C-alpha positions in Angstrom: -115.2 203.7 44.0 -117.2 200.8 44.0 -115.3 197.8 45.2 -117.1 195.7 42.2 -115.9 195.1 39.0 -118.9 193.4 37.5 -122.3 194.2 38.5 -125.0 192.4 36.4 -128.8 193.1 37.6 -131.7 191.2 36.4 -130.6 190.4 33.2 -133.2 189.2 30.8 -132.2 188.0 27.1 -134.4 186.2 24.9 -134.2 184.6 21.3 -136.5 184.4 18.8 -137.5 181.2 17.2 -137.9 180.0 13.8 -141.8 180.1 12.9 -143.0 176.6 13.0 -145.4 177.5 10.0 -146.5 180.3 7.5 -149.2 182.0 9.6 -148.0 181.0 13.2 -146.4 183.7 15.9 -142.5 182.6 16.2 -141.7 181.5 20.0 -139.1 183.6 22.1 -136.9 181.5 24.1 -135.9 183.0 27.2 -132.0 182.0 28.0 -131.4 184.5 31.0 -134.1 184.6 33.5 -133.6 187.3 36.0 -129.6 186.7 36.3 -127.8 188.7 38.7 -124.0 188.6 39.8 -121.6 190.6 40.9 -117.6 190.2 40.9 -115.2 192.1 43.3 -111.9 193.5 42.5 -109.3 191.1 42.5 -111.6 188.1 42.6 -112.6 185.3 40.5 -116.5 184.1 40.4 -117.2 180.5 38.4 -120.2 180.4 36.4 -121.5 176.4 35.7 -124.2 174.7 34.7 -125.0 171.9 31.8 -124.8 172.8 28.5 -127.8 175.0 27.3 -127.9 176.6 30.7 -127.1 180.3 29.6 -123.5 180.8 30.6 -122.0 181.9 27.2 -125.1 184.0 26.6 -124.2 185.4 29.9 -120.5 185.9 28.9 -121.6 187.7 25.5 -123.9 189.9 27.4 -121.1 190.9 29.6 -118.7 191.4 26.5 -121.2 193.6 25.2 -121.7 191.4 22.7 -125.5 190.5 22.9 -127.9 193.4 24.4 -130.0 192.2 26.9 -134.2 192.7 26.7 -133.9 194.1 30.4 -131.6 194.1 33.1 -128.1 196.4 33.8 -124.4 195.1 33.4 -122.0 197.3 35.0 -118.4 197.4 34.4 -116.1 199.6 36.8 -119.3 201.2 37.6 -120.5 202.1 34.0 -123.9 200.3 32.5 -122.2 199.5 29.3 -125.6 199.6 27.3 -126.1 202.9 28.3 -122.6 203.9 26.8 -122.0 205.9 23.5 -120.0 204.4 20.9 -117.0 206.3 21.4 -117.6 206.4 25.7 -118.1 202.1 25.0 -114.6 201.8 23.4 -113.2 203.9 26.3 -114.7 201.3 28.5 -113.6 198.1 26.4 -110.2 198.7 27.7 -111.4 197.6 31.0 -112.9 194.1 30.1 -111.7 191.8 27.5 -112.4 188.0 26.8 -110.1 184.4 26.4 -112.4 182.3 24.4 -112.3 178.1 24.2 -111.0 177.4 21.0 -107.1 178.1 20.9 -107.2 177.2 17.3 -110.3 179.3 16.1 -109.7 182.3 18.4 -106.6 183.6 16.5 -106.2 184.9 13.0 -104.1 183.0 11.0 -102.9 185.3 8.6 -101.7 187.5 11.1 -98.2 187.6 13.2 -98.6 186.7 17.1 -97.3 190.7 17.0 -100.3 191.8 15.1 -102.7 189.3 17.1 -102.1 191.2 20.4 -101.7 194.7 19.0 -105.0 194.3 17.6 -107.0 195.5 20.9 -104.3 198.4 21.7 -104.7 199.3 17.9 -108.5 199.6 17.8 -109.1 200.9 21.1 -106.1 203.2 21.7 -105.5 204.7 18.2 -102.8 207.3 19.8 -100.6 204.6 21.4 -97.2 205.1 19.7 -95.4 202.4 17.4 -92.7 201.8 20.0 -95.0 201.8 22.9 -97.2 199.0 21.4 -94.2 197.3 21.0 -93.3 197.7 24.5 -96.7 196.4 25.9 -96.6 193.3 23.6 -93.2 192.6 24.8 -94.3 192.7 27.9 -97.5 190.7 28.4 -95.8 187.9 26.1 -93.1 187.6 28.6 -95.9 187.3 31.2 -97.5 184.4 29.9 -93.9 182.6 29.7 -93.3 183.3 26.3 -90.2 184.6 24.6 -90.2 188.1 22.8 -89.0 186.0 19.2 -92.6 184.7 19.3 -94.1 188.2 18.2 -92.5 187.4 14.5 -94.2 184.0 14.4 -97.5 182.6 13.4 -100.2 180.7 15.1 -99.7 177.6 13.4 -95.8 177.6 15.0 -97.4 177.2 18.5 -99.1 173.9 20.0 -102.6 174.5 21.9 -101.3 175.5 25.2 -99.2 178.2 23.5 -102.0 179.6 21.7 -103.9 180.1 24.6 -101.0 181.8 26.2 -101.3 184.5 23.4 -104.7 184.5 23.3 -104.3 185.7 27.3 -101.4 188.0 26.1 -104.1 189.7 23.9 -106.3 189.5 26.5 -103.8 191.5 29.1 -102.4 194.2 26.7 -105.2 197.2 27.4 -104.5 196.3 31.4 -107.8 195.5 31.9 -110.0 194.9 35.3 -111.8 192.2 34.3 -111.3 189.1 32.4 -114.3 187.2 30.6 -112.8 183.3 30.1 -115.7 181.2 28.5 -114.5 177.4 28.9 -110.6 178.6 28.6 -108.9 175.0 28.7 -111.5 173.1 28.0 -110.0 172.1 24.7 -106.4 171.6 26.2 -104.8 168.1 26.9 -105.3 167.6 30.6 -101.7 168.2 31.9 -101.9 171.6 29.9 -104.5 172.7 31.6 -103.2 172.8 35.0 -100.2 174.8 33.3 -102.6 177.8 32.0 -104.7 177.8 35.4 -101.7 178.1 37.2 -100.9 180.7 35.0 -104.2 182.9 35.6 -104.1 182.7 38.8 -100.1 184.1 38.8 -101.5 186.5 36.5 -104.2 187.8 38.6 -101.7 188.0 41.7 -99.5 190.3 39.0 -102.1 192.6 38.0 -105.1 192.4 40.1 -107.4 191.1 37.8 -110.9 189.9 38.2 -112.2 186.9 36.4 -115.6 185.8 35.5 -114.8 182.2 34.6 -117.5 180.1 33.1 -117.2 176.3 32.8 -119.0 173.0 33.1 -115.8 171.6 34.9 -116.5 171.5 38.5 -112.9 170.3 39.4 -111.5 173.5 37.4 -113.8 175.8 38.7 -113.2 174.5 42.7 -109.2 175.1 41.6 -109.5 178.7 40.7 -112.3 180.6 41.9 -113.3 182.4 45.0 -117.2 182.0 44.7 -119.3 180.3 42.4 -122.8 180.5 40.6 -125.3 177.8 39.3 -126.9 178.3 36.4 -129.9 176.0 36.0 -132.4 176.9 32.9 -131.5 180.5 33.0 -131.9 181.4 36.4 -128.9 181.4 39.1 -130.2 178.5 41.5 -127.4 179.1 44.4 -124.2 181.1 44.9 -121.7 181.6 47.3 -118.1 180.7 48.4 -116.6 178.2 45.9 -115.6 175.6 48.8 -119.4 176.4 50.5 -121.2 175.3 47.6 -119.5 172.5 46.4 -119.0 170.7 50.2 -122.5 171.7 50.8 -125.0 172.1 48.0 -128.4 173.3 49.1 -130.5 173.5 45.7 -131.0 170.0 43.9 -129.5 170.6 40.6 -126.2 171.8 42.4 -126.6 168.3 44.1 -126.6 166.7 41.0 -123.5 168.5 39.6 -121.6 167.8 42.2 -122.7 164.1 42.3 -121.2 163.8 38.9 -117.8 164.4 39.5 -115.8 161.3 40.8 -113.7 163.4 43.6 -113.6 166.9 43.3 -110.3 168.3 44.7 -110.0 171.6 46.7 -106.9 173.9 46.6 -105.9 177.2 45.1 -103.2 175.2 43.1 -104.1 172.8 40.2 -100.3 171.8 39.6 -100.5 168.0 39.4 -104.0 168.3 40.5 -105.7 167.6 37.1 -103.3 164.6 36.2 
């Protein structure tokens, strides 16, 4: 078995732009250009870059939501775009996502129990109600919420608590990889630290791997083992996080690092984001 949870190879993703006139040809915008990235089991890799660099497009490709024009995306040794529907549904249990907006990512019409159980219901329909309930309670406890939270609705929680619910939903299928796309950028700074510490604790507890996408270099420095810098759809620099940030080699990476007043180091962010 490979020690790599994610292996992306030469990923290209294009978008067709609107025609400028009735008779003109549509232009093609290349958002990802020959992107390759690996994540080892139990490790966190950050993907950083300015808005429009292609970070979220890569996240959607990894999640199986946008097929690239070329390249391979293998999760736990399987090329997810080569799988048929039933095999892809089975594979999806191994990778889940946490999104940026804790307000928009949870259906306000559903209880927390239904929200968290939804991946199990859709991906593991053979699971009994009692087992599903047990797993909902288990992940609520893992993210620091009481079992009584299952009976409530998203509007009854703060932003930080909602993001904990989103994390619980991602955990419930017991994935190997979590794609976290700007998971704390919508939260207050003090709450960011709490959520990031929770994510690191869960990584140790469940052996998770993270693809952590963010424009915030301080956050990425605190939580990741390695980092890749994406610029105009290409990875221009990659390596151990502290090495890249302490001694950037590419001009674009230097500019990103220079824009952060005092980047901090360390694997614990408690009080460091205040």
